[in-house]
Structure formats: structure tokens, C-alpha cells
PyMOL Python script that loads the backbone (N, CA, C, O; Angstrom):
from pymol import cmd

cmd.read_pdbstr("""\
ATOM      1  N   MET A   1       0.796  -8.138  -2.365  1.00  0.00           N
ATOM      2  CA  MET A   1       1.724  -8.191  -1.264  1.00  0.00           C
ATOM      3  C   MET A   1       0.965  -7.892   0.028  1.00  0.00           C
ATOM      4  O   MET A   1      -0.120  -7.312  -0.002  1.00  0.00           O
ATOM      5  N   SER A   2       1.520  -8.276   1.114  1.00  0.00           N
ATOM      6  CA  SER A   2       0.886  -8.040   2.416  1.00  0.00           C
ATOM      7  C   SER A   2       1.284  -6.660   2.939  1.00  0.00           C
ATOM      8  O   SER A   2       2.178  -6.012   2.394  1.00  0.00           O
ATOM      9  N   VAL A   3       0.624  -6.229   3.978  1.00  0.00           N
ATOM     10  CA  VAL A   3       0.965  -4.940   4.600  1.00  0.00           C
ATOM     11  C   VAL A   3       2.380  -5.004   5.184  1.00  0.00           C
ATOM     12  O   VAL A   3       3.111  -4.015   5.150  1.00  0.00           O
ATOM     13  N   GLN A   4       2.758  -6.146   5.708  1.00  0.00           N
ATOM     14  CA  GLN A   4       4.111  -6.318   6.244  1.00  0.00           C
ATOM     15  C   GLN A   4       5.154  -6.158   5.142  1.00  0.00           C
ATOM     16  O   GLN A   4       6.184  -5.514   5.343  1.00  0.00           O
ATOM     17  N   GLU A   5       4.882  -6.749   3.969  1.00  0.00           N
ATOM     18  CA  GLU A   5       5.807  -6.616   2.845  1.00  0.00           C
ATOM     19  C   GLU A   5       5.878  -5.171   2.360  1.00  0.00           C
ATOM     20  O   GLU A   5       6.949  -4.687   1.997  1.00  0.00           O
ATOM     21  N   LEU A   6       4.747  -4.490   2.356  1.00  0.00           N
ATOM     22  CA  LEU A   6       4.709  -3.075   1.981  1.00  0.00           C
ATOM     23  C   LEU A   6       5.577  -2.254   2.928  1.00  0.00           C
ATOM     24  O   LEU A   6       6.328  -1.380   2.494  1.00  0.00           O
ATOM     25  N   SER A   7       5.470  -2.538   4.214  1.00  0.00           N
ATOM     26  CA  SER A   7       6.255  -1.844   5.224  1.00  0.00           C
ATOM     27  C   SER A   7       7.754  -1.985   4.949  1.00  0.00           C
ATOM     28  O   SER A   7       8.504  -1.012   5.025  1.00  0.00           O
ATOM     29  N   ILE A   8       8.169  -3.191   4.634  1.00  0.00           N
ATOM     30  CA  ILE A   8       9.584  -3.452   4.350  1.00  0.00           C
ATOM     31  C   ILE A   8      10.006  -2.758   3.059  1.00  0.00           C
ATOM     32  O   ILE A   8      11.059  -2.123   3.003  1.00  0.00           O
ATOM     33  N   LYS A   9       9.180  -2.881   2.025  1.00  0.00           N
ATOM     34  CA  LYS A   9       9.491  -2.308   0.705  1.00  0.00           C
ATOM     35  C   LYS A   9       9.653  -0.787   0.786  1.00  0.00           C
ATOM     36  O   LYS A   9      10.545  -0.225   0.151  1.00  0.00           O
ATOM     37  N   LEU A  10       8.802  -0.129   1.556  1.00  0.00           N
ATOM     38  CA  LEU A  10       8.862   1.325   1.673  1.00  0.00           C
ATOM     39  C   LEU A  10       9.791   1.805   2.785  1.00  0.00           C
ATOM     40  O   LEU A  10      10.109   2.992   2.859  1.00  0.00           O
ATOM     41  N   GLY A  11      10.225   0.894   3.642  1.00  0.00           N
ATOM     42  CA  GLY A  11      11.104   1.278   4.743  1.00  0.00           C
ATOM     43  C   GLY A  11      10.391   2.083   5.804  1.00  0.00           C
ATOM     44  O   GLY A  11      10.965   2.995   6.398  1.00  0.00           O
ATOM     45  N   ILE A  12       9.118   1.737   6.045  1.00  0.00           N
ATOM     46  CA  ILE A  12       8.335   2.438   7.068  1.00  0.00           C
ATOM     47  C   ILE A  12       7.890   1.437   8.121  1.00  0.00           C
ATOM     48  O   ILE A  12       7.949   0.226   7.906  1.00  0.00           O
ATOM     49  N   SER A  13       7.448   1.946   9.250  1.00  0.00           N
ATOM     50  CA  SER A  13       6.999   1.064  10.321  1.00  0.00           C
ATOM     51  C   SER A  13       5.679   0.400   9.936  1.00  0.00           C
ATOM     52  O   SER A  13       4.964   0.883   9.059  1.00  0.00           O
ATOM     53  N   LEU A  14       5.372  -0.690  10.590  1.00  0.00           N
ATOM     54  CA  LEU A  14       4.129  -1.409  10.321  1.00  0.00           C
ATOM     55  C   LEU A  14       2.903  -0.549  10.611  1.00  0.00           C
ATOM     56  O   LEU A  14       1.971  -0.550   9.806  1.00  0.00           O
ATOM     57  N   PRO A  15       2.860   0.192  11.736  1.00  0.00           N
ATOM     58  CA  PRO A  15       1.699   1.069  11.966  1.00  0.00           C
ATOM     59  C   PRO A  15       1.527   2.118  10.862  1.00  0.00           C
ATOM     60  O   PRO A  15       0.398   2.425  10.480  1.00  0.00           O
ATOM     61  N   LYS A  16       2.634   2.673  10.345  1.00  0.00           N
ATOM     62  CA  LYS A  16       2.550   3.645   9.251  1.00  0.00           C
ATOM     63  C   LYS A  16       2.030   2.980   7.984  1.00  0.00           C
ATOM     64  O   LYS A  16       1.277   3.594   7.228  1.00  0.00           O
ATOM     65  N   ALA A  17       2.421   1.740   7.743  1.00  0.00           N
ATOM     66  CA  ALA A  17       1.934   1.011   6.567  1.00  0.00           C
ATOM     67  C   ALA A  17       0.424   0.801   6.675  1.00  0.00           C
ATOM     68  O   ALA A  17      -0.289   0.928   5.680  1.00  0.00           O
ATOM     69  N   TYR A  18      -0.065   0.481   7.867  1.00  0.00           N
ATOM     70  CA  TYR A  18      -1.514   0.325   8.051  1.00  0.00           C
ATOM     71  C   TYR A  18      -2.240   1.650   7.850  1.00  0.00           C
ATOM     72  O   TYR A  18      -3.345   1.674   7.310  1.00  0.00           O
ATOM     73  N   GLU A  19      -1.627   2.756   8.282  1.00  0.00           N
ATOM     74  CA  GLU A  19      -2.222   4.075   8.034  1.00  0.00           C
ATOM     75  C   GLU A  19      -2.317   4.334   6.535  1.00  0.00           C
ATOM     76  O   GLU A  19      -3.320   4.854   6.047  1.00  0.00           O
ATOM     77  N   LEU A  20      -1.260   3.966   5.810  1.00  0.00           N
ATOM     78  CA  LEU A  20      -1.219   4.187   4.366  1.00  0.00           C
ATOM     79  C   LEU A  20      -2.312   3.407   3.646  1.00  0.00           C
ATOM     80  O   LEU A  20      -2.969   3.947   2.756  1.00  0.00           O
ATOM     81  N   VAL A  21      -2.514   2.146   4.017  1.00  0.00           N
ATOM     82  CA  VAL A  21      -3.522   1.344   3.312  1.00  0.00           C
ATOM     83  C   VAL A  21      -4.946   1.812   3.611  1.00  0.00           C
ATOM     84  O   VAL A  21      -5.880   1.441   2.899  1.00  0.00           O
ATOM     85  N   LYS A  22      -5.118   2.615   4.648  1.00  0.00           N
ATOM     86  CA  LYS A  22      -6.438   3.158   4.969  1.00  0.00           C
ATOM     87  C   LYS A  22      -6.720   4.467   4.242  1.00  0.00           C
ATOM     88  O   LYS A  22      -7.839   4.977   4.297  1.00  0.00           O
ATOM     89  N   GLN A  23      -5.705   5.020   3.553  1.00  0.00           N
ATOM     90  CA  GLN A  23      -5.871   6.279   2.836  1.00  0.00           C
ATOM     91  C   GLN A  23      -6.776   6.096   1.628  1.00  0.00           C
ATOM     92  O   GLN A  23      -6.674   5.085   0.933  1.00  0.00           O
ATOM     93  N   PRO A  24      -7.659   7.053   1.363  1.00  0.00           N
ATOM     94  CA  PRO A  24      -8.491   6.971   0.156  1.00  0.00           C
ATOM     95  C   PRO A  24      -7.607   6.962  -1.095  1.00  0.00           C
ATOM     96  O   PRO A  24      -6.659   7.740  -1.199  1.00  0.00           O
ATOM     97  N   GLY A  25      -7.920   6.095  -2.022  1.00  0.00           N
ATOM     98  CA  GLY A  25      -7.172   6.024  -3.266  1.00  0.00           C
ATOM     99  C   GLY A  25      -6.032   5.029  -3.263  1.00  0.00           C
ATOM    100  O   GLY A  25      -5.488   4.711  -4.321  1.00  0.00           O
ATOM    101  N   PHE A  26      -5.654   4.524  -2.081  1.00  0.00           N
ATOM    102  CA  PHE A  26      -4.582   3.526  -2.044  1.00  0.00           C
ATOM    103  C   PHE A  26      -5.175   2.172  -2.416  1.00  0.00           C
ATOM    104  O   PHE A  26      -6.187   1.767  -1.844  1.00  0.00           O
ATOM    105  N   PRO A  27      -4.559   1.462  -3.369  1.00  0.00           N
ATOM    106  CA  PRO A  27      -5.136   0.207  -3.858  1.00  0.00           C
ATOM    107  C   PRO A  27      -5.006  -0.949  -2.867  1.00  0.00           C
ATOM    108  O   PRO A  27      -3.896  -1.375  -2.550  1.00  0.00           O
ATOM    109  N   VAL A  28      -6.124  -1.447  -2.386  1.00  0.00           N
ATOM    110  CA  VAL A  28      -6.106  -2.608  -1.490  1.00  0.00           C
ATOM    111  C   VAL A  28      -7.224  -3.572  -1.866  1.00  0.00           C
ATOM    112  O   VAL A  28      -8.250  -3.184  -2.425  1.00  0.00           O
ATOM    113  N   LEU A  29      -6.995  -4.817  -1.545  1.00  0.00           N
ATOM    114  CA  LEU A  29      -8.023  -5.853  -1.633  1.00  0.00           C
ATOM    115  C   LEU A  29      -8.241  -6.356  -0.225  1.00  0.00           C
ATOM    116  O   LEU A  29      -7.287  -6.697   0.474  1.00  0.00           O
ATOM    117  N   ARG A  30      -9.462  -6.404   0.185  1.00  0.00           N
ATOM    118  CA  ARG A  30      -9.777  -6.951   1.508  1.00  0.00           C
ATOM    119  C   ARG A  30     -10.452  -8.300   1.304  1.00  0.00           C
ATOM    120  O   ARG A  30     -11.519  -8.395   0.697  1.00  0.00           O
ATOM    121  N   ILE A  31      -9.818  -9.325   1.816  1.00  0.00           N
ATOM    122  CA  ILE A  31     -10.352 -10.681   1.728  1.00  0.00           C
ATOM    123  C   ILE A  31     -10.550 -11.146   3.167  1.00  0.00           C
ATOM    124  O   ILE A  31      -9.603 -11.548   3.844  1.00  0.00           O
ATOM    125  N   GLY A  32     -11.790 -11.082   3.613  1.00  0.00           N
ATOM    126  CA  GLY A  32     -12.056 -11.349   5.026  1.00  0.00           C
ATOM    127  C   GLY A  32     -11.388 -10.259   5.845  1.00  0.00           C
ATOM    128  O   GLY A  32     -11.643  -9.072   5.644  1.00  0.00           O
ATOM    129  N   THR A  33     -10.536 -10.668   6.761  1.00  0.00           N
ATOM    130  CA  THR A  33      -9.821  -9.687   7.583  1.00  0.00           C
ATOM    131  C   THR A  33      -8.442  -9.365   7.005  1.00  0.00           C
ATOM    132  O   THR A  33      -7.732  -8.503   7.523  1.00  0.00           O
ATOM    133  N   ARG A  34      -8.068 -10.058   5.933  1.00  0.00           N
ATOM    134  CA  ARG A  34      -6.757  -9.853   5.323  1.00  0.00           C
ATOM    135  C   ARG A  34      -6.756  -8.641   4.407  1.00  0.00           C
ATOM    136  O   ARG A  34      -7.722  -8.395   3.684  1.00  0.00           O
ATOM    137  N   ILE A  35      -5.678  -7.895   4.444  1.00  0.00           N
ATOM    138  CA  ILE A  35      -5.503  -6.747   3.557  1.00  0.00           C
ATOM    139  C   ILE A  35      -4.337  -7.077   2.633  1.00  0.00           C
ATOM    140  O   ILE A  35      -3.220  -7.333   3.084  1.00  0.00           O
ATOM    141  N   LEU A  36      -4.617  -7.066   1.328  1.00  0.00           N
ATOM    142  CA  LEU A  36      -3.580  -7.335   0.339  1.00  0.00           C
ATOM    143  C   LEU A  36      -3.482  -6.161  -0.626  1.00  0.00           C
ATOM    144  O   LEU A  36      -4.475  -5.490  -0.910  1.00  0.00           O
ATOM    145  N   ILE A  37      -2.280  -5.924  -1.121  1.00  0.00           N
ATOM    146  CA  ILE A  37      -2.046  -4.840  -2.054  1.00  0.00           C
ATOM    147  C   ILE A  37      -1.660  -5.461  -3.397  1.00  0.00           C
ATOM    148  O   ILE A  37      -0.628  -6.124  -3.494  1.00  0.00           O
ATOM    149  N   PRO A  38      -2.484  -5.252  -4.443  1.00  0.00           N
ATOM    150  CA  PRO A  38      -2.126  -5.769  -5.767  1.00  0.00           C
ATOM    151  C   PRO A  38      -0.863  -5.055  -6.271  1.00  0.00           C
ATOM    152  O   PRO A  38      -0.812  -3.826  -6.280  1.00  0.00           O
ATOM    153  N   ILE A  39       0.139  -5.810  -6.683  1.00  0.00           N
ATOM    154  CA  ILE A  39       1.441  -5.233  -7.034  1.00  0.00           C
ATOM    155  C   ILE A  39       1.343  -4.258  -8.205  1.00  0.00           C
ATOM    156  O   ILE A  39       1.919  -3.172  -8.144  1.00  0.00           O
ATOM    157  N   ASP A  40       0.626  -4.622  -9.268  1.00  0.00           N
ATOM    158  CA  ASP A  40       0.521  -3.721 -10.424  1.00  0.00           C
ATOM    159  C   ASP A  40      -0.180  -2.419 -10.046  1.00  0.00           C
ATOM    160  O   ASP A  40       0.247  -1.341 -10.460  1.00  0.00           O
ATOM    161  N   ALA A  41      -1.248  -2.512  -9.266  1.00  0.00           N
ATOM    162  CA  ALA A  41      -1.966  -1.312  -8.831  1.00  0.00           C
ATOM    163  C   ALA A  41      -1.098  -0.471  -7.900  1.00  0.00           C
ATOM    164  O   ALA A  41      -1.153   0.758  -7.945  1.00  0.00           O
ATOM    165  N   TYR A  42      -0.302  -1.121  -7.060  1.00  0.00           N
ATOM    166  CA  TYR A  42       0.623  -0.416  -6.162  1.00  0.00           C
ATOM    167  C   TYR A  42       1.657   0.358  -6.975  1.00  0.00           C
ATOM    168  O   TYR A  42       1.935   1.521  -6.684  1.00  0.00           O
ATOM    169  N   LYS A  43       2.230  -0.293  -8.001  1.00  0.00           N
ATOM    170  CA  LYS A  43       3.230   0.375  -8.834  1.00  0.00           C
ATOM    171  C   LYS A  43       2.632   1.580  -9.547  1.00  0.00           C
ATOM    172  O   LYS A  43       3.286   2.616  -9.666  1.00  0.00           O
ATOM    173  N   GLN A  44       1.395   1.453 -10.022  1.00  0.00           N
ATOM    174  CA  GLN A  44       0.726   2.568 -10.682  1.00  0.00           C
ATOM    175  C   GLN A  44       0.465   3.697  -9.691  1.00  0.00           C
ATOM    176  O   GLN A  44       0.664   4.867 -10.019  1.00  0.00           O
ATOM    177  N   TRP A  45       0.020   3.355  -8.477  1.00  0.00           N
ATOM    178  CA  TRP A  45      -0.224   4.360  -7.438  1.00  0.00           C
ATOM    179  C   TRP A  45       1.078   5.092  -7.108  1.00  0.00           C
ATOM    180  O   TRP A  45       1.094   6.314  -6.959  1.00  0.00           O
ATOM    181  N   LEU A  46       2.163   4.333  -6.997  1.00  0.00           N
ATOM    182  CA  LEU A  46       3.457   4.925  -6.672  1.00  0.00           C
ATOM    183  C   LEU A  46       3.904   5.884  -7.778  1.00  0.00           C
ATOM    184  O   LEU A  46       4.409   6.970  -7.495  1.00  0.00           O
ATOM    185  N   ALA A  47       3.719   5.479  -9.035  1.00  0.00           N
ATOM    186  CA  ALA A  47       4.067   6.347 -10.162  1.00  0.00           C
ATOM    187  C   ALA A  47       3.218   7.612 -10.148  1.00  0.00           C
ATOM    188  O   ALA A  47       3.723   8.706 -10.401  1.00  0.00           O
ATOM    189  N   ASP A  48       1.933   7.464  -9.853  1.00  0.00           N
ATOM    190  CA  ASP A  48       1.035   8.622  -9.781  1.00  0.00           C
ATOM    191  C   ASP A  48       1.460   9.578  -8.673  1.00  0.00           C
ATOM    192  O   ASP A  48       1.429  10.795  -8.857  1.00  0.00           O
ATOM    193  N   GLN A  49       1.858   9.035  -7.524  1.00  0.00           N
ATOM    194  CA  GLN A  49       2.295   9.866  -6.405  1.00  0.00           C
ATOM    195  C   GLN A  49       3.588  10.587  -6.745  1.00  0.00           C
ATOM    196  O   GLN A  49       3.773  11.745  -6.369  1.00  0.00           O
ATOM    197  N   SER A  50       4.492   9.904  -7.459  1.00  0.00           N
ATOM    198  CA  SER A  50       5.763  10.527  -7.844  1.00  0.00           C
ATOM    199  C   SER A  50       5.533  11.654  -8.840  1.00  0.00           C
ATOM    200  O   SER A  50       6.240  12.662  -8.815  1.00  0.00           O
ATOM    201  N   ALA A  51       4.549  11.488  -9.715  1.00  0.00           N
ATOM    202  CA  ALA A  51       4.248  12.511 -10.708  1.00  0.00           C
ATOM    203  C   ALA A  51       3.666  13.773 -10.057  1.00  0.00           C
ATOM    204  O   ALA A  51       3.835  14.877 -10.573  1.00  0.00           O
ATOM    205  N   LYS A  52       2.988  13.603  -8.934  1.00  0.00           N
ATOM    206  CA  LYS A  52       2.373  14.750  -8.240  1.00  0.00           C
ATOM    207  C   LYS A  52       3.419  15.614  -7.558  1.00  0.00           C
ATOM    208  O   LYS A  52       3.193  16.804  -7.340  1.00  0.00           O
ATOM    209  N   SER A  53       4.558  15.032  -7.218  1.00  0.00           N
ATOM    210  CA  SER A  53       5.585  15.774  -6.464  1.00  0.00           C
ATOM    211  C   SER A  53       6.302  16.787  -7.308  1.00  0.00           C
ATOM    212  O   SER A  53       7.189  17.484  -6.815  1.00  0.00           O
TER     213      SER A  53
END
""", "prot")
cmd.dss("prot")
cmd.show_as("cartoon", "prot")
cmd.util.cbc("prot")
cmd.orient("prot")
């Protein structure tokens, strides 16, 4: 998914979504200047974050 789609899915602003994808450990693929988030890796990251809470 794109950073824009991530922003919508999480209900956060676009700048906050860009901050999130820059965090260490957040799953991203960089293809040229494009930033993509693999859906399966995102779901696993989200589950891991929920388990920490």
C-alpha cells in the first residue's frame, strides 16, 4: 500500500504517516523515490505493536 493509503487506513494525517514509515522497524519497500508498505508485513507489525501495549 502507499503512504497515502496507510494514512487513510490508520486515520492519521499524511505528515504523521511519513513520520511513521521513517521509524526503525516499520516495514517499507523503497523503489526509487516511492515508498510502499507490504500489506502482510504491515499486518504483522501492527499485531506486534498491539502485543506490546
